[in-house]
C-alpha positions in Angstrom: -199.7 35.6 -154.7 -198.4 37.0 -151.5 -198.2 40.4 -149.5 -196.0 41.3 -147.0 -196.0 44.8 -144.9 -193.7 46.0 -142.6 -194.7 48.8 -140.4 -192.6 51.0 -138.1 -194.4 52.6 -135.5 -191.4 53.9 -133.6 -187.7 54.0 -133.7 -187.3 50.4 -132.0 -191.1 48.9 -132.5 -193.2 48.0 -135.6 -195.4 45.1 -136.7 -195.8 42.7 -139.6 -198.6 41.9 -141.6 -198.9 39.0 -144.3 -201.6 37.4 -146.5 -200.7 34.5 -149.1 -202.7 33.0 -151.6 -201.7 29.6 -153.5 -203.9 28.6 -156.5 -203.8 25.4 -158.5 -202.3 25.7 -162.5 -206.2 26.9 -163.7 -206.4 29.3 -160.8 -209.8 27.6 -159.9 -209.1 26.3 -156.7 -207.6 27.8 -153.6 -205.3 25.4 -152.3 -203.7 27.3 -149.4 -204.1 30.6 -147.8 -202.0 32.3 -145.1 -202.6 35.1 -142.5 -199.4 36.6 -140.6 -199.4 39.1 -137.8 -196.5 39.9 -135.7 -194.6 42.5 -133.3 -191.0 43.6 -134.5 -188.3 44.8 -132.2 -185.5 46.8 -133.8 -182.2 46.0 -132.4 -180.7 48.1 -134.7 -180.9 49.2 -138.4 -180.0 45.8 -139.8 -181.5 43.4 -137.1 -184.4 42.8 -135.8 -187.0 40.0 -133.6 -190.3 39.2 -134.6 -192.9 37.0 -132.9 -196.5 36.4 -133.7 -199.3 34.3 -134.9 -200.4 32.7 -138.1 -203.4 31.0 -139.4 -203.1 28.9 -142.4 -205.9 26.9 -144.3 -204.9 23.9 -146.7 -207.4 22.1 -149.2 -207.0 18.5 -148.8 -208.8 16.8 -152.2 -209.4 13.6 -150.0 -211.7 14.9 -147.6 -212.8 17.8 -150.1 -212.4 20.3 -147.1 -209.8 22.6 -145.9 -208.0 21.5 -142.8 -206.6 24.6 -140.4 -203.3 25.1 -138.6 -202.7 27.7 -135.5 -199.0 28.4 -135.6 -196.9 30.7 -133.3 -193.9 31.9 -134.8 -190.5 33.6 -133.7 -187.5 35.0 -135.7 -184.5 36.6 -136.0 -183.3 38.5 -139.4 -180.0 40.7 -140.1 -179.6 42.5 -143.6 -176.1 43.0 -145.2 -175.8 45.7 -147.7 -173.1 45.8 -150.4 -173.6 49.2 -152.4 -176.9 48.5 -153.9 -176.7 44.7 -153.5 -178.6 43.1 -150.4 -178.5 39.7 -148.5 -181.1 38.8 -146.0 -180.7 36.1 -143.6 -183.6 34.8 -141.3 -183.7 32.1 -138.9 -187.9 31.3 -137.4 -189.1 29.2 -135.1 -192.6 27.8 -135.7 -195.1 25.9 -132.8 -197.6 24.6 -135.3 -201.2 22.9 -134.2 -202.3 21.3 -137.5 -205.6 19.6 -137.9 -205.4 16.4 -139.7 -208.5 14.6 -141.4 -209.0 10.7 -141.1 -211.7 8.0 -142.1 -213.6 6.1 -139.1 -214.5 2.7 -139.1 -218.1 3.3 -140.3 -216.7 5.6 -143.1 -217.2 9.3 -141.3 -214.5 11.9 -141.7 -213.3 12.8 -138.8 -210.3 15.0 -137.6 -207.7 15.5 -134.8 -204.9 18.1 -134.0 -201.2 17.2 -134.0 -198.6 19.2 -132.9 -195.0 20.3 -134.7 -192.2 22.2 -134.2 -190.2 23.5 -137.1 -187.2 25.2 -138.0 -186.6 27.7 -141.2 -183.4 29.2 -142.5 -184.0 31.7 -145.4 -181.3 33.4 -147.4 -182.4 36.1 -149.9 -180.4 37.9 -152.1 -181.3 40.9 -154.0 -178.9 42.3 -157.0 -179.2 45.4 -158.3 -179.5 45.4 -162.1 -180.4 48.9 -163.2 -182.1 52.1 -162.2 -185.0 53.0 -164.3 -186.9 56.5 -164.5 -185.3 58.0 -161.6 -183.1 57.1 -158.7 -185.8 55.9 -156.6 -186.8 52.9 -159.2 -184.8 49.9 -159.4 -184.7 46.5 -161.5 -183.2 43.7 -159.4 -182.7 39.8 -159.7 -184.1 38.0 -156.6 -182.4 34.5 -155.5 -183.1 32.8 -152.3 -183.7 29.5 -150.6 -185.6 28.6 -147.9 -185.0 25.0 -145.7 -187.7 23.9 -143.3 -186.4 21.3 -140.9 -188.5 19.6 -138.2 -187.5 19.3 -134.6 -188.5 16.2 -132.5 -191.1 13.4 -133.1 -194.4 14.5 -134.2 -197.5 13.3 -136.2 -197.1 16.0 -138.9 -194.3 14.8 -140.6 -191.4 12.7 -139.2 -188.9 13.4 -141.7 -186.1 15.7 -140.6 -186.4 18.1 -143.8 -190.1 19.0 -144.1 -189.8 20.9 -147.2 -187.6 23.6 -149.4 -188.5 26.7 -151.4 -186.1 27.8 -154.5 -187.0 31.2 -155.5 -185.5 33.2 -158.6 -187.2 35.9 -160.3 -187.0 39.7 -161.1 -188.3 42.8 -158.8 -189.1 46.3 -159.1 -188.0 48.6 -156.0 -189.5 51.9 -155.8 -187.7 53.9 -153.1 -187.3 51.4 -150.7 -190.7 51.3 -149.6 -192.5 49.2 -152.3 -191.1 46.1 -153.8 -192.8 43.7 -156.5 -191.6 40.5 -157.3 -192.3 38.2 -160.3 -190.4 34.7 -160.3 -190.1 30.9 -160.3 -190.8 29.1 -157.1 -189.5 25.3 -156.9 -191.2 24.2 -153.7 -190.5 20.6 -152.4 -192.3 18.9 -150.0 -191.8 15.7 -148.3 -194.4 13.4 -146.3 -194.3 10.5 -144.0 -197.4 9.3 -145.3 -197.6 10.0 -149.0 -195.3 10.3 -151.7 -192.7 13.7 -152.0 -193.7 16.0 -154.4 -191.9 18.9 -156.3 -194.2 22.0 -157.3 -193.4 24.5 -160.1 -195.1 27.7 -159.6 -195.1 31.1 -160.5 -194.7 33.8 -157.4 -196.2 37.0 -157.2 -195.2 39.3 -154.3 -195.8 42.7 -153.3 -193.7 44.1 -150.3 -194.5 47.3 -148.4 -192.1 49.0 -145.7 -193.5 52.0 -144.2 -192.3 54.5 -141.2 -195.7 55.4 -139.4 
């Protein structure tokens, strides 16, 4: 489940607020939560740059505890429109400080912080299907893929491809201010210390775009 809000405070400046919660199959265990904020500068109606901070808490079954990640991020995004269809391309850099758990010689759980640079490329296509009760209500198909790549040597993940997220779903757009999306997320994760994992997830997202 995710919420992402884009708030435009002036013709050039705005801010971003986001929260994500990832649960297990029984919706009993919160596997990860993410909170992201940022300041955005609009180069034009279709291009913007954003920078900010994110806090991530991820559950470790081995330690039966959450490890924290502090993250700085910078991105460039541009949007292309054809009639009622939309293509969004986003390029994001991340500087990550990730807490890692280990076990000492006497069996106690210990932690240390590892640093990683990561690059993300998102391609997101919104294909118009039909209008609903009014011109302000639209049903569309969303297809997106985001590739995560590791930059340089680090202790978080030594593999070049960190993960990949493929999403296919349907969305409801109201007046270009609120979008509700439901879809299937194929989430592939690699690891330098454990087997690679592929998760099959139901994704629910709410997007909010407001001019203040």
